[in-house]
C-alpha positions as CSV (number, residue, x, y, z in Angstrom):
1,M,-150.3,-47.4,-24.1
2,L,-151.1,-51.1,-24.2
3,R,-149.5,-51.6,-20.8
4,A,-151.5,-48.8,-19.3
5,A,-154.7,-50.1,-20.8
6,L,-154.0,-53.6,-19.4
7,A,-153.3,-52.2,-16.0
8,R,-156.7,-50.5,-16.0
9,C,-158.4,-53.7,-17.1
10,R,-156.7,-55.6,-14.3
11,S,-157.8,-53.0,-11.8
12,W,-161.4,-53.1,-13.0
13,D,-161.4,-56.9,-13.0
14,R,-160.1,-56.9,-9.4
15,K,-162.9,-54.5,-8.3
16,V,-165.6,-56.5,-10.0
17,S,-164.3,-59.7,-8.4
18,E,-165.0,-58.2,-5.0
19,R,-168.7,-58.3,-5.7
20,V,-168.7,-62.1,-6.0
21,T,-170.0,-63.8,-2.9
22,R,-168.3,-67.1,-3.5
23,Y,-166.0,-68.7,-6.0
24,V,-166.1,-72.3,-7.1
25,A,-163.3,-73.9,-9.2
26,I,-163.3,-77.1,-11.2
27,S,-159.7,-78.0,-10.3
28,E,-156.8,-77.2,-8.0
29,L,-155.1,-75.3,-10.9
30,S,-158.2,-73.1,-11.3
31,R,-158.2,-72.5,-7.6
32,E,-154.6,-71.5,-7.6
33,R,-155.2,-69.0,-10.4
34,I,-158.2,-67.4,-8.6
35,A,-156.0,-67.0,-5.5
36,K,-153.1,-65.6,-7.6
37,Y,-155.0,-63.1,-9.7
38,L,-158.1,-62.3,-7.7
39,E,-156.7,-62.9,-4.1
40,R,-159.8,-64.9,-3.3
41,D,-160.2,-68.4,-2.0
42,A,-162.3,-71.0,-3.9
43,E,-163.8,-74.3,-3.2
44,V,-163.0,-77.1,-5.6
45,V,-165.9,-79.0,-7.0
46,Y,-164.8,-81.5,-9.6
47,P,-167.0,-82.1,-12.7
48,P,-169.4,-85.0,-12.2
49,V,-167.6,-87.8,-14.0
50,E,-168.1,-91.4,-13.1
51,I,-164.5,-92.5,-13.3
52,N,-165.3,-96.1,-12.3
53,R,-166.9,-96.5,-15.7
54,F,-163.6,-96.1,-17.4
55,S,-160.5,-98.3,-17.5
56,P,-157.3,-98.3,-19.5
57,G,-157.7,-100.1,-22.9
58,Q,-155.4,-101.4,-25.5
59,P,-153.6,-98.8,-27.6
60,E,-154.8,-98.4,-31.1
61,D,-153.4,-96.8,-34.3
62,F,-154.8,-93.3,-33.8
63,F,-154.4,-90.3,-31.5
64,L,-157.4,-88.5,-29.9
65,I,-156.9,-84.8,-29.7
66,V,-159.4,-82.5,-28.0
67,C,-158.8,-78.8,-28.7
68,E,-160.2,-75.6,-30.3
69,L,-159.7,-75.6,-34.1
70,V,-158.7,-72.2,-35.5
71,R,-157.2,-71.3,-38.8
72,H,-153.6,-70.6,-37.5
73,I,-153.3,-74.0,-35.8
74,R,-152.5,-77.2,-37.8
75,L,-152.5,-80.5,-36.0
76,V,-149.6,-82.8,-36.8
77,A,-149.2,-86.3,-35.5
78,G,-146.2,-87.0,-33.4
79,A,-144.9,-87.4,-29.9
80,E,-141.8,-87.1,-27.7
81,L,-139.8,-90.1,-26.6
82,E,-138.5,-90.0,-23.1
83,L,-134.9,-91.2,-23.2
84,M,-135.1,-93.0,-19.8
85,H,-138.2,-94.9,-20.8
86,R,-137.0,-96.2,-24.1
87,E,-137.1,-99.8,-22.9
88,M,-140.8,-99.6,-22.2
89,L,-141.7,-99.3,-25.9
90,H,-142.0,-102.0,-28.4
91,E,-140.1,-101.6,-31.7
92,D,-143.4,-101.2,-33.6
93,D,-144.5,-98.4,-31.2
94,I,-141.6,-96.1,-32.1
95,A,-142.7,-95.5,-35.7
96,G,-146.0,-94.0,-34.3
97,L,-144.0,-91.3,-32.5
98,R,-142.4,-89.7,-35.6
99,L,-143.2,-86.1,-36.3
100,G,-145.5,-85.5,-39.2
101,D,-144.8,-87.5,-42.4
102,G,-141.0,-87.4,-41.9
103,P,-138.6,-89.8,-40.2
104,Y,-137.7,-87.6,-37.2
105,T,-138.4,-88.5,-33.6
106,R,-138.0,-86.0,-30.8
107,V,-136.2,-87.3,-27.7
108,E,-136.8,-85.8,-24.3
109,L,-133.4,-85.6,-22.5
110,P,-133.0,-86.0,-18.7
111,F,-131.8,-82.9,-16.9
112,T,-129.3,-84.9,-14.9
113,A,-126.3,-86.8,-16.2
114,I,-126.7,-90.6,-16.3
115,P,-124.0,-93.2,-16.7
116,Q,-123.1,-94.0,-20.4
117,F,-125.3,-91.1,-21.5
118,A,-123.8,-90.8,-24.9
119,Q,-123.9,-94.5,-25.5
120,T,-127.6,-94.6,-24.6
121,L,-128.3,-91.8,-27.0
122,L,-126.4,-93.5,-29.8
123,E,-128.2,-96.8,-29.3
124,L,-131.5,-94.9,-29.3
125,H,-130.5,-93.0,-32.4
126,S,-130.0,-96.3,-34.3
127,D,-133.6,-97.2,-33.5
128,V,-135.3,-93.8,-34.2
129,H,-132.9,-92.4,-36.7
130,P,-132.8,-89.5,-37.1
131,A,-133.3,-88.2,-33.5
132,I,-134.0,-84.6,-32.5
133,L,-132.5,-83.8,-29.0
134,A,-134.9,-81.6,-27.0
135,H,-133.3,-78.9,-24.8
136,P,-129.7,-80.2,-24.5
137,E,-128.7,-76.9,-23.1
138,R,-130.6,-77.7,-19.9
139,C,-129.0,-81.2,-19.6
140,L,-126.2,-81.6,-17.1
141,A,-124.4,-84.1,-19.3
142,F,-123.8,-81.4,-21.9
143,H,-122.6,-79.0,-19.3
144,Q,-120.0,-81.5,-18.1
145,D,-118.9,-82.3,-21.6
146,P,-119.3,-79.2,-23.9
147,Q,-118.2,-81.2,-27.0
148,L,-120.7,-84.0,-26.5
149,L,-123.4,-82.3,-28.7
150,S,-121.0,-81.7,-31.6
151,R,-120.1,-85.4,-31.6
152,L,-123.8,-86.4,-31.5
153,V,-124.7,-84.0,-34.3
154,A,-121.8,-85.5,-36.3
155,Q,-123.7,-88.8,-36.0
156,G,-126.7,-87.3,-37.7
157,M,-128.7,-86.0,-34.7
158,L,-130.4,-82.6,-34.6
159,A,-130.5,-80.2,-31.7
160,Q,-133.5,-78.2,-30.5
161,V,-133.0,-75.5,-27.8
162,T,-135.6,-73.6,-25.9
163,A,-136.2,-69.9,-26.7
164,A,-136.3,-68.9,-23.0
165,S,-132.9,-70.6,-22.5
166,I,-131.3,-68.2,-25.0
167,S,-132.8,-65.2,-23.3
168,G,-131.6,-66.3,-19.8
169,A,-134.9,-67.5,-18.3
170,Y,-133.3,-70.7,-16.9
171,G,-130.2,-69.0,-15.5
172,P,-126.7,-68.0,-16.6
173,T,-125.4,-71.6,-17.0
174,V,-128.1,-72.7,-19.3
175,R,-127.9,-69.4,-21.2
176,R,-124.2,-69.8,-21.8
177,S,-124.7,-73.4,-22.9
178,A,-127.5,-72.4,-25.4
179,W,-125.4,-69.6,-26.8
180,S,-122.3,-71.9,-27.2
181,M,-124.4,-74.4,-29.1
182,R,-125.9,-71.7,-31.3
183,E,-122.5,-70.1,-32.0
184,Q,-121.1,-73.6,-33.0
185,G,-123.9,-74.0,-35.6
186,L,-125.3,-77.0,-33.8
187,V,-128.9,-75.6,-33.3
188,R,-131.3,-76.2,-36.2
189,V,-134.6,-75.6,-34.3
190,V,-135.8,-73.3,-31.5
191,A,-139.0,-74.3,-29.6
192,S,-141.0,-72.9,-26.8
193,D,-141.2,-76.0,-24.6
194,A,-144.6,-74.7,-23.6
195,H,-146.6,-76.6,-20.9
196,D,-149.5,-74.3,-20.5
197,A,-150.6,-70.7,-21.1
198,V,-149.5,-69.3,-17.7
199,R,-146.4,-70.9,-16.2
200,R,-144.7,-72.1,-19.4
201,P,-146.4,-70.1,-22.2
202,P,-145.7,-70.7,-25.9
203,L,-143.3,-67.8,-26.4
204,L,-140.8,-67.8,-29.4
205,R,-140.4,-64.4,-31.0
206,E,-140.2,-62.3,-27.9
207,P,-137.3,-64.1,-26.2
208,L,-135.3,-64.3,-29.4
209,E,-135.8,-60.6,-30.2
210,D,-134.9,-59.6,-26.7
211,A,-131.7,-61.7,-27.0
212,G,-130.8,-60.0,-30.3
213,L,-131.7,-62.9,-32.5
214,G,-134.9,-61.5,-34.0
215,E,-133.8,-62.0,-37.6
216,L,-133.4,-65.7,-37.0
217,V,-137.1,-66.3,-35.9
218,G,-138.1,-67.3,-39.4
219,T,-135.2,-69.7,-39.8
220,L,-135.2,-71.4,-36.4
221,C,-138.9,-71.3,-35.5
222,E,-140.6,-71.7,-38.9
223,D,-138.3,-73.0,-41.7
224,G,-136.6,-75.6,-39.4
225,P,-139.8,-77.2,-38.1
226,A,-141.4,-77.1,-41.5
227,A,-138.4,-79.0,-43.0
228,I,-138.6,-81.6,-40.2
229,L,-142.3,-82.2,-40.7
230,A,-141.6,-82.6,-44.5
231,G,-138.9,-85.1,-43.8
232,E,-136.0,-82.8,-44.8
233,R,-132.9,-81.8,-42.9
234,P,-133.2,-78.1,-41.7
235,A,-130.7,-75.7,-43.1
236,P,-128.2,-74.1,-40.7
237,A,-129.0,-70.6,-39.5
238,P,-126.9,-67.7,-40.7
239,P,-124.3,-66.3,-38.2
240,I,-125.1,-63.3,-36.1
241,T,-122.4,-60.7,-35.3
242,P,-121.6,-60.5,-31.5
243,S,-122.5,-56.8,-31.3
244,R,-126.2,-57.6,-32.1
245,A,-126.4,-60.8,-30.1
246,V,-126.3,-59.6,-26.5
247,P,-128.9,-61.3,-24.2
248,R,-131.0,-59.0,-22.1
249,R,-132.4,-61.3,-19.6
250,W,-135.9,-61.4,-21.0
251,L,-137.6,-63.1,-18.1
252,A,-136.3,-60.6,-15.5
253,A,-137.6,-57.8,-17.7
254,K,-140.9,-59.5,-18.0
255,L,-141.3,-59.9,-14.3
256,R,-140.4,-56.3,-13.6
257,A,-143.1,-55.2,-16.0
258,R,-145.7,-57.0,-13.9
């Protein structure tokens, strides 16, 4: 019923859009969305901001966040440290990247394999201990050495995989890697790796449920992150029987529904 109602809304929206004489967008992204959903071209008129009045300043001891405040969103201080740019930060800067009130720092991994990858991680881990490795299932170094993550976890690191990786949205190689890490008990947190509301939306429950892991949503998406923000080590997720853990290619199904 919901799908039929949404289809009627989209059809009505498309008809109404034809009455508009001219579209104006405030950015190239808005222009692309108008072309995608309304099949209309738009002229980009950027907001009147005198950018010459602004210049980069010295970093201070606070973060400026501009967003809509609603009850179900809680803002927590923290940032992600890019592994390849570790040398650009001063030692005193790393403490400001920690998640919440705990000691954890999330580390963005490169998708390619770099020389002495494990050694670089271990050196970084000694600086930002303990480190949370973001999306290792999408990193070539872990594909080439399937036991690498288990060795790093043994050193005290935590692994965070992307929900869409488990459901097959990034292809069969990434899906196999994510499932192998999960079955070995190496994954303590599942995240969305969302970048926006359209191309990389913040989806967690749906991909996991479609992959047969719906009963782990609370453990991997709620309890694990809460423990990290509190400075505690997340508990391992309970095992899932193979009969209930069969990925169903969530992204392909989503695209067919459109």
